[in-house]
N, C-alpha and C positions, 0 to 999 in steps of 0.2 A: 318642378322649376329645371331649365335647362344649364348647360355648360355656362351660357353666355349670360345668366343671370348674375346680377354684380354681387361680391363676396358678403355684402352687409345683408342681402337679402337671401341668402341661402340656408338652409337648416345646418343646424348643428348636431353631431352625433354625441352619444351619451361622454365620450372622451372630452371633446371639445368643451361641453358644458363644466366636465371635472376641471380640465386645464383652466376654467376660466375662473373657478371657485378658488381652485388652488392658488391662481395668480393675486385676486382679490386678497385672501389672507395673507399671502406672503407681502403684497404691497402694507396691509395695516402693522403686520409685525415690525418690517422695516421701516417704516413711519415712527413705529412706539420707539424701538431702540435708536432711530436719529435722535429721539427727542430725548431718551432718556441715558443714553449711551455716554454723551460725552460727561455728563455731570457725574454720573458713578464712575467714569474711569478717572475724573479728576478727585473724587470723594476719596476713593478706592488708595489711588497713587499718596495721596494726602496721610490717609493711614498710615501705610507702609512707613512712609518719611518720620512719621510723629511716633511711632511705634519703635521703629529701630532707634531713632534718635534719643528716643528718652531713655531705652534700655544702656546707651551710650553714656547719658547724662549720669547715671544712678552707678556707672562704674560696670554693668554687667557685659561681660566679654562678648563679643560677636567676632565675625570675619574680618571686621574692619581693622583692627590692630597693624596689619600690613600697609595701611594707609597711614599710621600712624608712625610707622618705620621708614616711610618714603616720604611724607611732607615735610618735616623736620621743623614743625613748630615748636617743639620742647621736649620736655619728656612724655613717654608715648602715652603713658595715663592722662596726661593733662591733653595731649592732642586729642586723644580718643574723645573726650568730655568736649572740647571744640568741636569736632568734627558731629559729637551728637547736637549739640545747640545747634550748628549749622543746617543738619537735616531736620531737626524738630523746626526751625523757622522755614525751612522749604515746606514743610508740610503742613504748617499754620497758613503759608501764604495761598497754597492750594486750595484750603479749605475754602476760600473767600474769592470769588469769580474775581474779584475787583483788583486782588493782589496776585493774581496769575503773572502780571508782567512782574513782578519781584520775582515770583519764584525762578523763572527760567534763567536770569543771569545768576543766581546762585547753584541753579543745576549745572548748569554749562561748566563753573568754579569747579564743581565737585565731580563731575565728568574727567577734567582735566588732571585732577588727583588720581581718578580711578585708571587713567591712561596712563600718566606717570609711575603708577606703582605694577600696573603689567610691564612698563619696558624696562624701568629700576630693579624692580625686583623678579623677572622673569622667572629665576630659580627658584622663588617661593610660588608663584602664580600657574607654572607649568612642570607637568611632570618629563615628559621627552619632548615633546615638539608644544608648537602652538596650538596644534589640535587637539592636546591632551591634558586640559586644566585640570589642579589640585583643586581640594575642596576652597582653598582660599581664591584660587583663579576663577571657579565657579560662580562664587559669590560676586565677584567683581564683574565677571560675563553677563550675571543676571542685572548688576547696574546698568549696563550698557541697554537690555532691555529697557530698563525702566525710564532712561532718557529718552528712548525713542518713545514711548508711550506720553512723557511729556512733550515731545515737541509734535506730537498728533493735539495735543491739547493746545498748546501754544498758538499752533497752526488754526485751531479753530476760534481764538478768542473776539477777532473782531467780526465773526457771523454769528456770534451766540449773544446777542444782546437781549 
């Protein structure tokens, strides 16, 4: 075959065959992750909110105590339990795809509490500057990642029926 032979009729060397096999494998893995990724993402996020929320409901201390001193719903122990119930509700809503739309506004309100704590209690959240969080601040920064994860789930709600 000459240089003028169309690309579809040229013979492929061993590297092209290997790359083609790799591409087919990559496409299968990506398709599998696309199908399972969002449900797995939603379920693990639900588990985290249910787990931490339940801990708070039963009075086990977590780093959320800083929120209890920021949102001023009542005595800190009552506020922690209310936050626990709120988080457990978020987790329960995330378990069921039909309730994800309820979880999103609950998450948004929870995010506002996280942002308020980071601003109002910056002395507790940050050691030297906003770039050096304390352990409490690290917990709240982790919350921001959880809300980003929830946004991905929420963005796919209309596409995953």
